[in-house]
N, C-alpha and C positions, 0 to 999 in steps of 0.2 A: 399488522402484517409488515408495515414498513420498518418498524423497529427490529423485528426478527430478521428481515433481509439485511439491514445494516449490521446487525450482530453477526450474521453469517459471513458478511464481508470481513469482519474482524477475525473470525476463526480461520477463514481461508487465507487471508494475508499473513496471519501469524504462522500458520503451517508453512506457507510458501517461503516466508522469511527465514524460518528455522532451517528448512532444507537448503535454501539459497546460501545462507551464511555458512552452513556446514560444507557445501560443495565448493564454495569460494576459498576455503582454507586449504584445499588440495588441488583445485583446478584453476586455470586462468579465468579471472573475472569476466573479460570480454566474451569468452567462449560460453561460460555459464549463462550470461545474459542472452547472447544470440540464440543458442539452441533452445533455451527455455521459452523465449519469446516466439521463436519459430513454431514450436509445438502448439502454443496457444493460437497462433495465426492460422495454422492448418485447420484446427478444430473450428475456429470462428468462420472461416470461409465456407466450410461444409455446412455449418449451421445456418449461415446467411442464405445459401442456396436452398436449403430444405424449408426454410420459413418464408421465402420470398422477400427477404429484407433488402435485396438489391434494388427493389423498386421504391424504397422509402425516399421521401424528399431529402435533397442533399444539403440541407441547412447544417448538418452535423460536420461537414467536411473540414472546415477551417479549425474549429475548436478541437476536433478529434485529432487532426494531424498535429496540432500544437501540443496537445496532451501526450501524444506518442513521443514527440521529440523531447519534451521536458521530462517525461517519465523515464525515458531511456537514460538520460543524464543523471537523474535523481537515483535510479536503481544502481547505476554504476558506482556512485558515491556511497550509497547505502551498503552494497555488498562488500565494497572495499573496507568500510568501517566495521562490518560484521566479521570480516576475515582477520582483522587485527585487534578488535576490541572484544568485550564481553557482550554476547547477544542480549542478555537480560537487561543491560543498561544502555546499549547503543540503540536498540529498537524504540524505547520510550522517548529518547531525545528526538529521533526522526519523526515520531508521531506528533510532536509539538506543532508541526505544520498545520494541524487541524485549526489552529487559531485563525488562519487566513480565510477559509470559507465561512467560519463563524462570524468574523468581523464583516465580511462582505454581505453575508445574509442579513445581518442586523442593519447595515447601512441601507440595504435595498428595501427595508421595511418589514422584514420578517418579525413576527411577534410571538416568541415562545411563551408558553404558560409560565406561571411562577415556579412550578416544580421543575419544568424543563430548564429554566434559567439557572436555578440552583444546581441542577444536575450537570449542566455544562461546566460551571465553575468547579464543582466537586470532582468531576471526571478529569479535567485538565490538571487540577492540583494533584490528584492521584498519580497521573502520568509523570509529573515533575518529580514527585517524591520517589517514584520507582526508578528515576534516572540518577539518583543520588551520587554514587561514586564517579560517574562519567562527567557530571556537571562540575565537579571539583578538579577534574583532570587526573584523578588518582586511580581511576579504573584501568583495566587492561587496555593498552593502546594509547592511554593518556590523551594529551591535547590533540593529537592527530586524529584519533577516532572521533573525538568530540567535534572537531571542525568539519570532518566529512559528514557526520550525522546531522549537523546543523544545515549544511548545504543540501542534504537529502530532504530535510524537513521542509525547507523553502520550496523545493521542487514538488514534493508530495502535496503541499497545500495548493499550489497552482494547478496540479493535475486534478485534485478533487473539485475545484471550481470549474475547470474546463470540461470535465466529464459530465457534471451536472448540467452545464449549459448545452453541450452537444446532444445529450440524450433527452432534453426537454421537448415537449410537444405531444401531439396526439398519436403519432404513428409509433407503435412499439418496435417496428423494424429499425428505428433510429438507434435504439440501444445496441442491437447486434452490430450495426454498421459503424457505430462509434467505436466499439471495441475492435472491430476488424481493421478500421482505418488507423487506430492507434498502433496496432501490431504491424501493419504494413510499414508505417513510418519508422517505428523503433527497430524492426528487423533490418530495414534498409540502412539506417544510420549505423547500427551496430556492425553490420556486415562490412561497411566501408571502413569503420574504425579497426576492425579485426584485420582486414587486408593491409592496413597501413602499419600496424604495430606488431603483427605476429605472422610467421610463415605458415602456421597451421593451427588447428583447433586445440591440440594437446589434450584430447578427450578420448577415453576408451569406450568401446561399445557397451560395456557394463554400466557406464555412467549415464547412458541415455534415458533409461526409465526414470531415474531421479530428476533429471533435467526436464523431462516431459511433465512430471508431476508438479514441478515448480511453476512451469508455464501455465498449465491447466488451472492450478489453484489461483494463480494471479489473475488470469482471465475471468475465472468465476467470481472472484472478489470484486473486480471492476464491474462485472455485470450486475451482481446483487446490489452493489452500492448505487449504480445508475438507476435501477428500478426503485430503490428506496428513496432516492432524491426526487423521483417523479411524483411520489405520493406522500411526501413529508417535507417539512422545512429542511432546507439544505444545512442550516446551522445545527440542527439536531441529528440528521442522518450522518453528517460528516464526523461528529463527535463519536457516535456509536460505532461507526466504521473504523475509527482510528484507535480503538482499544486493543488492536492486535498485539501490542507489546506484552500484554498479559499472557496470551497464548504462546508467543515466542519465548518468554522468560520461563514459563512452566515446562515447555518442551526441552529447553536447554538445561533446566534443573533436573528433569527426569532422565534424559537420554545422554546429555553431554557432561554431567557432573558439575555444572556451574553452580556456585553458591550464591544465594541471595542474602543481602544484609537486611537487618530488621526494618530499616527505613523503606527498602524496596517492597518487602512483604506488606508493610502498612500502605504503601502506595497502591499496590494491587487491590487491597481491600477497599480503599477509598474509591478507586476507579470503578469497582463493581457496584459500590453504593451509588455512584453517579449514574451508572447504567440503569439501576432500578428507578431512579428519579426521572430519567429521560424517557424510559419505556412506559412508565406509569403516567407521565404527564400528558 
């Protein structure tokens, strides 16, 4: 079940990233971030009230608030990279942040099975191969998109570690409150940034459903990852949850006409082989 939850995180993050990247090409990135995060926040606050999560022990507060702040910065870098680069190659670079929770999990004494260890290596190699053109600086957006994606990767890795730490424990309400606290922090920061850099949102009413879908998918992905990390090794859950570039690349290929090179197609296939090893181990 934990493997399925982590894979669901990948699907939701991939869908959210595709929509977010598309929206960021025609709308101001700060507005996309603020309104999508706000949509997730409203939903999570209602969910917390309905499930009694507000009574959960508050051990989640500091790591969740930190995850919200780091995540807002990482998403800003990522959406900017998506807006100037090729989605199918920017997303895999950003996913390399999974190395951080894997390393931390192993240092803390996690012991994946032999198949899972091979699966981690295979999956990460697949993501690197899927990044081909961007790693050489020859993809759309060039070195700028690469640097932004690398910065996002570092931030995403930190967020994966913090979310797992904040949602750990026996009270399931901590998962909901972790996500809600993250959104309160990110919406506050993004609102302040938007006030400082823009006189208005620059968004039309017709854009709101897409922005809401971005926020809801992102919140759902965080939630399913948090649940997966509670019942599985963080090093394994993080890798499975970080395979979202496959979804983003396929959506960009299908709906945005982006072309994938042979090395990227091979990378997608290798990533999926890694998923099989991780899920089966």
